[in-house]
N, C-alpha and C positions, 0 to 999 in steps of 0.2 A: 626303703630308699628315701623316704621323707626325712628320716633322721640324718641321713648323709647330706641331704640338701640343707637342712637346718644348720648342721655343723659347717658346711661350706659357707653359708651366709654369715655365720658368726665369725669364722676365721677371716673372711674377706672384709667384714666390717672393722675388725680389729686391725688388720693390715692397713686398710685405707686411713684409719685414724692416725696411725703412725706416719703414713706417707704424707698426710696433710700437716702433721705437727713438726716433723723433723726440720723442714726448711724454715719454719718459724724459729726454731732453736738457732739455726744458722744466722738468721736475721739478728737475733738478740746477741749472739756471740760477736759478730763483726761490729755491731754498733756499740756494744759494751766494751769491747777491746779498744775501739777507736776513742772511747770516752775515758779510757784508763781504768775501767772497772775490773774487778776480779771476775773472770769468766770460767774459773775452774769447775764450778758446779755445772755449768752448761756443757762442758766437755764430757763430764760423767753422764749427764742426762742424755746427751746425743748418742753416746756409745751404748748405753743400756736400752734406749728406745730402738736403736737400729737392730740390736740383738732380738728384741721382742718382735719387731716388724718382720724380721727374717724368718723367725719360727712361724709366725702367722702366715706369711707368704707361702711357706712350704706346706702348711696345713691346707691353705686355700687351693693350691695347685693339686695337692694329693686328693682332696675331696672332690675337686672339680673333675679330675681324671676318672675317679671312681664313678661319678655321675654320668660322665660322657660315655664311658665304656659299658656301664650297666643300664643306662636308661635312654640316653640320647643318641645311641649309635646311628640311627637313621633320622637325625633331626632336621636336616636341611642345611643350606649354605650359611644361615645366620651364625651357626656355631663356629664356622671357620673364620668369619669376619670378627666375631668376638674374640677368638683365640689370637688373631693378629694384634688386637688392642691389648689383650692380656700380656702378649710378648712385649709390647711397648711399655706397659706398666712395669714389667720385670726389668726392662732396660732402665727405666727411670729409677727404680729401686737400686740398681747397681751404680747408677750415676751418683745417687745420694751417698753410696759407700765411698766413692772417690772423694767427694767433699768432706766426708767424715774423716778420712785418712789425712787430708790436708788440714782439717781443724785440729786433729790430734798432734800434727807436726808443727802447729802454729803458723801455717802457711795459707790460711784461708784469706785470699786477697779480694774476693768480689765484695761489692757493696751490699748494704741492707736492701736497697732498691732492687738490685739484681735477684736476691733471694726471695723477695716478695713476688717478683714475676715468675721466678723459677717455681714458686709454690702453686702457681696457677696451672702448670702443665698437667699434673695428674687429673685435675678436673676435666680438662679437654680430652683426656684419654678415657676417663671413667664414664662420661656422658654417653659416648657411643656404645660402650659395653652394656649400660642399662637399656638403651634403645634396642639393641639386638636381643637381649634376654627377654625383655618385657613384651616388645612388639613383634619380634620375630618377623621382620619385614620381607625375608626371602628364604 
């Protein structure tokens, strides 16, 4: 089961790296476009990163379910609180997909400042997940 836990952590780390980086691409895209720069490469990067993130999210959820069903079946209420925040993180992931579609259509209208703030949301979701997993407060 420790191998599954290691794979879960590896997939989660990779997913979170993408979650933190994709909005930065959005920042550079909207600011570059406003400055009249060629942002084609950023469109490609965003699309490929989102695909990678999605695969890692699926692995994270899959290995997490495996751990939950095989090891933490009677783990306490902390796991339910963690899963609530994981659901929020999945929602954020899907929200990024909506922005990616707008980017690909050339209709990403938010400012760089907006996406800088948007980029802070996953951290606010991730911190409680870490607290629940490490401290198991209840």
